[in-house]
C-alpha positions in Angstrom: 29.4 -22.5 -12.7 25.9 -21.4 -12.6 23.3 -23.9 -11.2 21.8 -24.1 -15.0 25.1 -24.9 -16.3 25.1 -27.8 -13.1 22.5 -28.7 -14.5 22.4 -29.0 -17.8 25.6 -30.8 -17.7 23.8 -33.8 -16.3 22.9 -35.0 -19.5 27.1 -35.7 -20.2 27.2 -37.3 -17.6 27.4 -41.5 -17.3 25.5 -44.1 -15.1 28.4 -44.7 -12.7 29.2 -40.6 -12.9 25.7 -40.1 -11.5 26.0 -42.8 -9.2 28.9 -40.6 -7.6 27.7 -37.6 -7.8 23.7 -38.7 -5.9 26.1 -40.5 -3.4 28.0 -37.2 -2.7 24.6 -34.9 -2.4 22.4 -37.9 -0.5 23.2 -40.0 2.6 21.6 -42.9 0.8 23.5 -44.3 -1.8 21.7 -44.9 -5.5 20.0 -48.2 -5.2 21.9 -50.2 -8.1 19.1 -50.9 -10.1 18.4 -46.8 -10.8 18.1 -45.7 -14.3 20.5 -43.0 -14.7 17.4 -40.5 -16.2 16.1 -40.9 -12.3 19.1 -40.3 -11.3 19.4 -37.4 -13.1 16.9 -35.7 -12.1 16.9 -36.4 -8.8 20.4 -34.7 -8.2 19.2 -31.9 -10.5 16.5 -31.6 -8.2 19.2 -31.2 -5.6 21.5 -28.8 -6.9 18.5 -26.7 -6.9 17.4 -27.0 -4.0 20.9 -26.5 -2.1 20.6 -23.3 -3.9 17.2 -22.3 -4.1 16.1 -23.9 -0.6 13.3 -26.8 -0.4 10.1 -27.1 0.1 8.0 -24.9 1.9 6.8 -26.8 5.5 3.6 -26.8 4.9 3.7 -28.0 1.4 6.0 -31.2 2.8 3.0 -31.9 5.1 0.9 -31.7 2.2 2.9 -34.2 0.1 3.7 -36.4 3.7 -0.5 -36.6 4.1 -1.1 -37.7 0.8 1.8 -40.4 1.2 0.0 -42.0 4.2 -3.4 -42.1 2.7 -4.7 -39.1 4.5 -6.7 -36.1 3.5 -4.3 -33.5 2.6 -4.2 -30.1 5.5 -5.7 -27.5 3.8 -2.9 -25.0 2.2 -2.8 -22.0 5.3 -3.4 -18.7 2.6 -0.1 -17.1 2.0 -0.4 -13.4 3.6 0.0 -11.5 0.7 2.4 -8.4 1.7 1.9 -5.0 0.4 4.8 -2.3 0.2 4.2 1.1 0.9 3.4 3.6 -1.9 2.1 0.5 -4.0 -0.5 1.8 -5.9 -3.6 -0.7 -6.6 -6.2 0.0 -9.7 -9.1 -1.8 -10.3 -11.6 -1.0 -12.6 -14.8 -0.9 -11.3 -18.4 -0.7 -13.4 -16.2 1.9 -15.9 -14.4 3.7 -13.4 -10.8 3.3 -12.5 -10.0 3.1 -8.6 -6.4 4.1 -6.8 -5.7 2.8 -4.0 -2.4 3.5 -2.3 -0.9 1.2 0.5 0.7 3.3 3.2 2.3 2.0 6.7 -0.6 2.5 8.9 -3.3 1.2 6.1 -4.9 2.5 2.7 -5.8 5.9 1.0 -8.7 6.4 -1.4 -9.7 9.3 -2.6 -8.5 11.5 0.1 -9.7 8.8 2.7 -7.6 6.1 5.2 -8.7 2.9 5.4 -7.7 0.5 7.8 -7.7 -2.8 5.6 -8.6 -3.2 1.4 -12.5 -4.4 2.2 -12.7 -1.2 3.6 -12.1 0.5 0.0 -13.7 -2.1 -1.9 -17.2 -1.6 0.6 -16.5 2.2 -0.5 -16.2 1.2 -3.8 -19.6 -1.1 -4.4 -21.8 -0.5 -1.3 -21.5 -4.1 -0.6 -19.1 -6.2 2.2 -16.1 -7.6 -0.3 -13.3 -9.7 0.7 -10.1 -6.8 -0.4 -7.5 -9.1 -1.2 -10.4 -11.1 -3.8 -11.5 -7.5 -5.2 -8.5 -6.2 -6.2 -6.9 -9.9 -7.5 -4.6 -10.0 -4.8 -5.7 -13.6 -4.5 -5.5 -17.0 -6.8 -8.8 -17.7 -6.7 -10.3 -14.4 -8.0 
């Protein structure tokens, strides 16, 4: 049975069945006062967590800090890994600029660059964060 089908099947389970399923998936027993809807959500998450993996460690650290009433640590920027052969396109001042990702850097108009920031500087004439210029970051 697929993960989606297993999660959807939870809607048809009784409270007693949900408690039993909860107790088989978690180390602790379901609280006696837990509502079936709460147990369904918790069990559905656990089924997906076992199939696809849980939260990343940095997210767990943020949640633990928030639960303790502390400021959450700043998340580390995820490293954007580009596969060789990938082509990045960016329109700048009405001109489309194309960059090819290589094993050792980037190629723009036949010229090799070690970083996207170097390519962005060549295109704009000013210093840019290359990932920001090519809109590879969420804050772009």
